[in-house]
C-alpha positions in Angstrom: -13.4 7.4 17.9 -14.1 3.5 18.1 -13.1 2.4 14.1 -14.6 -1.2 15.5 -12.0 -3.4 14.6 -11.2 -5.1 17.6 -11.3 -8.9 16.9 -10.8 -8.8 13.3 -7.7 -9.6 11.2 -5.8 -7.9 8.4 -3.0 -9.3 5.9 -0.3 -6.0 4.2 1.9 -7.1 2.0 5.0 -5.1 1.9 4.4 -4.4 5.2 8.3 -3.9 7.0 8.8 0.0 6.5 6.8 2.8 5.1 3.2 3.2 5.0 2.0 -0.6 4.8 4.3 -0.7 8.4 2.4 2.3 9.4 -0.5 1.3 8.3 0.1 -2.3 10.3 1.1 -0.3 13.6 -2.3 2.5 13.1 -4.7 -1.2 12.6 -2.9 -2.4 15.8 -3.5 0.7 17.9 -7.5 0.3 17.1 -6.9 -3.1 18.4 -6.9 -5.9 14.9 -4.9 -8.7 15.1 -2.0 -8.0 11.6 0.2 -10.1 10.1 3.3 -8.0 8.2 4.8 -9.1 5.5 8.5 -8.6 4.0 10.7 -10.5 1.4 13.1 -10.9 4.0 13.3 -13.0 7.4 14.9 -10.5 9.4 13.4 -7.4 7.7 10.2 -9.1 8.7 11.4 -10.2 12.4 12.7 -6.7 12.9 9.3 -5.1 12.3 7.7 -7.5 14.3 10.2 -6.9 17.4 9.7 -2.8 16.8 5.8 -3.2 16.8 5.6 -5.6 20.3 8.4 -2.9 22.0 5.8 -0.2 21.1 2.7 -1.5 21.2 3.2 -4.5 24.3 -0.6 -6.0 23.8 0.0 -6.1 20.2 -1.4 -8.7 18.2 1.0 -9.1 15.7 3.4 -11.9 13.4 5.2 -11.8 10.3 5.7 -13.8 7.2 8.3 -13.5 4.9 7.6 -14.0 1.6 8.4 -12.6 -1.8 5.0 -11.6 -3.3 6.1 -11.8 -7.3 7.1 -15.9 -6.6 3.6 -17.5 -7.2 5.1 -20.6 -5.3 5.3 -18.1 -2.2 2.1 -16.5 -2.9 1.2 -20.3 -2.2 3.3 -20.7 0.8 2.3 -17.2 2.8 -1.8 -18.1 1.7 -1.5 -21.4 3.3 -0.1 -19.4 6.6 -2.5 -16.7 7.3 -5.4 -18.5 6.4 -8.6 -16.7 5.9 -8.5 -12.6 7.3 -11.0 -9.9 7.3 -9.2 -7.1 5.6 -6.7 -7.5 3.1 -4.6 -4.4 2.3 -2.9 -5.1 -1.1 0.6 -2.4 -0.6 3.7 -4.3 -1.8 5.4 -2.0 -4.5 8.3 -0.8 -6.6 9.3 2.3 -7.9 12.0 4.3 -9.7 12.6 6.6 -12.0 14.0 6.1 -15.1 13.4 7.4 -18.8 10.9 4.9 -20.9 13.1 4.4 -23.7 15.3 3.1 -21.1 12.9 0.9 -19.5 13.8 -2.8 -20.6 10.7 -5.9 -21.0 12.0 -7.3 -18.1 11.5 -4.5 -15.9 8.0 -3.6 -17.0 7.3 -7.5 -16.4 9.3 -7.4 -13.1 6.5 -4.2 -11.8 3.4 -6.1 -12.4 4.1 -8.6 -11.1 5.2 -7.1 -7.5 2.3 -3.9 -8.0 -0.4 -6.0 -9.9 0.4 -9.7 -9.7 0.6 -9.7 -5.9 -2.6 -7.9 -5.5 -4.3 -10.2 -8.0 -3.4 -13.6 -6.0 -3.9 -12.2 -2.9 -7.3 -11.0 -3.7 -8.4 -13.6 -5.8 -7.1 -16.0 -3.1 -9.3 -14.1 0.4 -11.7 -12.3 -1.1 -14.6 -15.1 -2.2 -14.4 -15.9 1.9 -14.3 -12.3 2.3 -17.9 -12.9 0.6 -18.9 -15.9 2.0 -18.9 -14.2 5.7 -20.7 -11.5 5.2 -17.3 -9.2 5.7 -14.5 -7.6 4.1 -12.4 -5.2 3.6 -9.5 -4.8 0.5 -7.9 -2.3 0.0 -5.2 -1.7 -2.6 -2.6 1.6 -2.2 -2.3 3.0 -5.0 -1.3 6.4 -6.5 -1.6 9.7 -7.8 0.5 8.8 -10.3 -1.9 6.1 -11.7 -4.1 9.0 -13.0 -1.7 11.4 -13.6 1.1 9.3 -15.4 5.2 10.5 -14.5 6.9 11.0 -17.6 10.1 10.1 -16.5 8.3 7.1 -14.2 5.9 5.4 -16.8 6.5 2.3 -15.8 5.6 2.4 -12.0 2.5 5.1 -13.0 1.2 2.5 -15.5 1.2 -0.2 -12.5 -0.6 2.2 -10.7 -3.2 2.9 -12.9 -4.1 -1.0 -13.1 -4.6 -1.0 -9.9 -6.9 1.0 -9.8 -8.8 -0.9 -12.6 -8.1 -3.9 -10.5 -10.4 -2.5 -7.1 -12.6 -0.3 -9.7 -13.2 -4.5 -11.2 -12.6 -6.2 -7.8 -15.8 -4.1 -6.5 -18.3 -5.4 -8.0 -18.2 -9.0 -7.0 -19.1 -7.7 -3.6 -22.4 -6.3 -5.1 -25.5 -6.9 -1.7 -22.8 -8.2 0.7 -20.6 -6.5 3.5 -17.5 -6.6 1.8 -15.9 -3.4 0.1 -13.1 -3.1 -2.3 -11.2 0.6 -2.3 -8.2 1.8 -3.5 -6.5 5.1 -2.1 -4.7 7.9 -4.2 -1.4 9.0 -2.2 0.3 11.7 -3.2 4.4 11.9 -2.5 5.1 10.3 0.4 8.1 10.5 2.9 8.3 6.8 2.6 12.0 4.9 4.2 12.1 3.7 0.4 12.0 7.6 -1.1 14.0 8.5 1.8 16.6 6.0 0.3 16.3 7.5 -2.9 16.7 10.8 -2.3 19.6 10.1 0.2 21.5 8.2 -3.2 20.4 11.3 -5.9 21.5 13.3 -3.2 24.7 11.4 -2.7 25.7 11.5 -6.9 24.3 15.3 -6.9 26.5 16.3 -4.1 23.8 18.4 -2.2 22.9 17.6 0.9 19.8 15.2 1.2 16.5 18.0 2.8 18.0 20.5 0.1 17.2 18.0 -2.6 13.6 17.0 -0.7 12.7 20.3 -0.8 13.8 20.9 -3.9 11.6 18.0 -5.4 8.6 18.9 -3.5 9.5 22.7 -4.1 9.4 21.8 -7.8 5.4 20.5 -7.2 3.2 22.8 -8.9 0.5 21.3 -8.4 0.6 20.3 -4.8 -1.4 22.2 -2.0 0.1 20.9 1.0 3.8 21.8 -0.6 5.1 19.0 2.0 6.0 15.2 1.5 2.9 12.9 3.2 3.9 11.5 6.2 2.9 7.1 6.2 0.6 7.4 9.1 -1.8 10.2 7.4 -1.7 7.2 4.2 -2.7 5.0 7.3 -5.7 7.0 8.9 -7.3 6.6 5.7 -6.8 3.2 5.2 -8.1 2.5 9.0 -11.0 4.0 8.3 -11.6 2.2 5.0 -10.7 -1.2 7.0 -13.4 -0.1 9.4 -17.0 -1.1 9.3 -17.6 3.0 9.5 -16.5 2.9 5.7 -19.8 0.8 4.9 -21.1 2.6 2.4 -17.6 3.5 0.3 -17.3 0.7 -2.2 -15.1 0.7 -5.8 -14.4 4.3 -4.7 -10.7 5.7 -5.1 -10.2 8.0 -2.5 -7.4 10.6 -2.6 -4.8 11.4 0.2 -2.6 13.0 -2.1 -2.0 16.4 -0.7 -4.1 17.9 -2.8 -1.6 16.6 -6.2 -4.4 15.7 -8.7 -6.0 19.2 -10.3 -9.4 17.6 -11.1 -12.1 17.9 -8.9 -13.2 14.1 -9.3 
């Protein structure tokens, strides 16, 4: 199916690996022009080169910026200019008992997971509305609905992303702009793989065994496996396309059936 994205311009935060990288690749395959982002110039350059090597005709570039730093965000925005599609994907996560999460860590999580989307949307959404077309997509998580006891700081920020996306959608009334949020399930991204490897080493078990134990312990998962980042990317491409024109202000699940509520 032609997703009608030829000539559209997209920016994806936190896209040098994992879900963000998969979304960038999927949009490039549909003919969009894509700007990727990461904190490290080396990581950005490597990701851009990897995409160009795999997709020689791809129109892709990258900008290194730390999106928890306001001055970096402004520098990035000056370089990016206007876009048709904004994917707020950048995020941090980690497992930690609630009582051990410091104030500084709470602030860090909000700066990265929430304020990055606030700053980017505040700058880029008005032009989309003026132009009469645009897409803003937040990559949240099922953890924003069912907050994990050992990842409270992560879950709370993902819940805030849901609220932010819902509020911004109300600004698009009567326009061709939409704002939607994806509730991703447990996904074996590069970051998750690194965390699993570290925990496995500490527990002296094989990473594949720990991976199986983690997903096996999720009693509500209908897939009974981790999602692949490409499975999130496929939904993101639909939401980025004109084909999703009737979907606005929504939280769409690509959670593998982890959430048990019907809505």
